[in-house]
C-alpha positions, -999 to +999 in steps of 0.1 A: -549+538+086-558+515+115-586+491+109-618+496+128-627+467+152-658+448+143-683+455+171-715+434+175-746+451+162-774+460+187-775+465+224-761+441+251-784+424+276-766+416+309-791+389+318-790+366+287-757+379+275-769+385+239-767+415+216-802+424+204-818+451+183-827+484+201-864+477+196-860+446+219-853+470+248-877+494+265-865+529+276-856+518+311-844+484+299-820+501+275-804+520+303-804+490+326-790+467+298-820+443+302-840+433+272-878+431+273-878+392+274-855+391+304-873+419+322-903+396+326-881+372+347-884+371+385-856+386+406-843+351+414-843+341+378-825+373+368-798+367+395-793+331+384-791+341+347-765+368+355-743+344+374-745+317+347-737+344+320-707+355+340-696+318+344-699+311+307-678+342+300-649+336+324-616+342+305-598+312+292-566+320+309-551+316+344-578+330+367-569+356+392-573+348+429-605+367+432-620+351+400-610+316+413-625+324+448-658+335+432-659+304+409-654+281+439-681+298+459-706+293+430-698+256+430-716+255+464-745+277+453-780+267+465-793+271+429-786+237+412-783+253+377-757+277+389-737+251+410-737+226+381-725+252+356-698+264+380-685+228+385-683+223+347-664+255+342-641+247+371-632+213+356-623+230+324-602+257+340-586+232+365-586+198+348-563+182+374-580+196+405-600+164+411-569+143+409-549+166+432-577+165+458-577+127+457-540+124+462-543+141+496-567+114+508-550+083+495-523+065+515-512+030+504-514+002+530-505-027+507-496-030+470-493-060+447-478-054+412-471-082+387-456-079+352-455-106+325-442-090+293-411-077+276-396-043+285-367-022+274-340-017+300-320+014+305-296+005+277-324+000+251-322-038+252-352-060+254-356-082+284-383-104+298-401-090+328-418-118+347-419-105+382-442-099+411-437-071+437-455-065+470-453-036+494-465-035+530-464-001+546-468-014+582-439-038+580-420-016+556-411-047+536-407-047+498-406-081+481-399-093+446-404-127+431-387-134+398-405-162+379-379-161+350-350-172+371-344-195+401-337-166+425-370-171+442-384-144+465-362-115+477-371-089+502-358-056+515-368-036+546-370+001+539-365+028+565-396+047+575-386+077+554-378+056+524-411+038+525-431+071+529-412+086+500-418+055+478-456+054+485-460+091+479-441+088+446-465+060+435-496+081+444-485+117+437-462+112+407-473+080+391-510+086+400-517+049+403-553+055+414-560+068+379-544+039+359-577+022+351-590+054+335-557+063+318-547+029+305-575+004+306-609+020+298-619+027+262-638+057+248-675+056+251-690+039+221-715+066+214-688+093+214-667+072+191-694+070+166-701+107+166-664+114+157-666+092+126-677+106+093-709+089+080-691+071+052-667+054+076-692+043+102-699+006+108-733-008+115-740-001+152-750-037+158-717-051+144-697-026+164-715-036+196-707-073+190-671-065+183-666-043+214-682-069+236-658-095+224-627-073+227-635-054+259-656-075+282-638-108+273-601-100+267-580-129+254-552-144+275-538-134+308-531-098+317-496-086+309-497-065+341-519-062+372-519-039+402-539-044+434-539-017+460-555-014+494-556+022+507-559+034+543-594+047+537-605+011+531-609+015+493-594-011+470-581-010+435-576-039+411-564-029+376-552-051+348-537-044+314-537-067+283-514-047+259-482-063+247-462-035+264-461-017+297-477+018+296-455+047+307-463+049+344-466+011+351-432+008+334-418+036+356-431+017+387-415-015+375-380-001+371-384+020+403-391-012+424-365-033+406-339-007+414-341-015+451-330-050+445-303-041+421-288-018+448-289-048+472-270-070+447 
């Protein structure tokens, strides 16, 4: 025998989205799927509640074109509570939408990238990376200064298509504009405390002192630093203090180094 599906008890209210006992509905309200409490709301309040209820019950799967179009329209709704809820749901359904939108607006004019740490080369061997790269989109010149050798400054001039491809790779694939958030910032202290079980929590005062010492005043010089000026006049200055290069800064390092290995 097939098992019966468990169905919620009571009657469904399309305004608040809850299942309530039958006595919570009037005769007309039962037919209209509106409980007594929600029936007292104004027409505007009912409409907003219905939209919010629908937003909160959007399926957690790839949305259809019509569902996405409706969600995007609610993000610009004149009712703040509806628009705010729609934006929150949109960020959950499309977590990379904000990044993808930013990519289309960012064009690198100049870039400075310096590395002062050990890295693994393509053969798995450790080598010292003590280099400084600069890129200038206007002149199409890529330079490298190697502080670990006596080679001094080297430069290559890229063709227009090469420079465009390189800069798009840095923004679109490596997402350099997000490096501070991805590799430098630490979780919010309050959120960190919430995740800890009570028996493992430190005194808040001691934790604040420790985080101020380790975050606001990092010891030593940065192991890598990137400075970018974009065509929309925004600037980026991001530094890392870890003993290794994170994944995407490392990809950038070897990508730029390859231009000079080809020259050699």
